[in-house]
C-alpha positions as CSV (number, residue, x, y, z in Angstrom):
1,M,76.2,-27.3,-68.4
2,S,76.9,-30.1,-70.9
3,E,80.1,-30.9,-69.0
4,I,78.3,-32.0,-65.9
5,I,78.7,-35.8,-65.4
6,N,76.4,-36.6,-62.5
7,A,74.1,-34.0,-60.9
8,S,71.1,-34.3,-58.6
9,S,68.3,-31.8,-58.3
10,L,69.7,-29.7,-61.1
11,T,67.6,-26.5,-61.6
12,Q,68.2,-24.1,-64.5
13,Y,67.0,-20.5,-64.2
14,S,65.9,-18.1,-67.0
15,D,69.0,-16.0,-66.6
16,G,71.2,-19.0,-67.5
17,S,72.4,-19.7,-64.0
18,Y,71.7,-23.0,-62.3
19,S,71.8,-24.8,-58.9
20,A,72.3,-28.4,-57.9
21,M,72.1,-30.4,-54.7
22,S,75.2,-32.4,-55.7
23,I,77.6,-32.5,-58.7
24,K,80.2,-35.3,-59.2
25,H,83.0,-35.3,-61.7
26,S,85.3,-38.0,-62.9
27,R,89.1,-37.7,-62.8
28,D,89.6,-37.7,-66.6
29,Q,87.9,-34.3,-66.8
30,G,90.9,-32.6,-65.2
31,N,90.7,-29.6,-62.9
32,T,87.0,-29.1,-62.2
33,C,87.2,-27.6,-58.7
34,S,88.4,-24.2,-59.8
35,K,85.9,-24.0,-62.6
36,Y,82.9,-24.5,-60.3
37,I,84.3,-22.2,-57.6
38,D,84.8,-19.5,-60.2
39,D,81.3,-20.1,-61.6
40,V,79.8,-19.7,-58.1
41,K,81.8,-16.5,-57.5
42,N,80.7,-14.9,-60.8
43,G,77.0,-16.0,-60.5
44,K,76.8,-18.7,-63.2
45,V,76.0,-21.1,-60.4
46,R,73.6,-20.1,-57.6
47,F,74.1,-23.0,-55.2
48,I,75.8,-26.4,-55.0
49,G,75.0,-28.5,-52.0
50,E,77.9,-30.8,-52.4
51,L,80.6,-30.6,-55.1
52,H,82.9,-33.7,-55.7
53,C,85.8,-32.7,-58.0
54,F,89.5,-32.9,-58.7
55,D,91.9,-30.0,-58.2
56,E,94.9,-29.0,-60.3
57,K,97.1,-31.6,-58.6
58,G,94.5,-34.3,-59.4
59,E,93.4,-34.7,-55.7
60,Y,89.8,-35.5,-54.9
61,K,88.0,-32.8,-53.0
62,I,84.5,-32.3,-51.6
63,F,83.0,-28.8,-51.1
64,R,79.7,-28.3,-49.3
65,N,77.2,-25.5,-49.4
66,L,78.8,-23.3,-52.1
67,K,76.5,-20.2,-52.5
68,S,76.8,-17.3,-54.9
69,E,76.8,-13.9,-53.2
70,K,74.9,-12.5,-56.1
71,F,71.7,-14.3,-55.2
72,N,71.5,-13.8,-51.4
């Protein structure tokens, strides 16, 4: 989790997973969208209310209500 730049209501769980109401990344960190989407799919992240990130083309994206299927 050390790579997170700006997160609100960040909660870490005993299994190592975490959730956050919002996460924002700066452009100089490269492609962060796919990293978080993969982390949600594999259960490293339980929930992100709003993810602000950049894709592989350097375009700014916002994703809302990302939830891991592993914790439903």
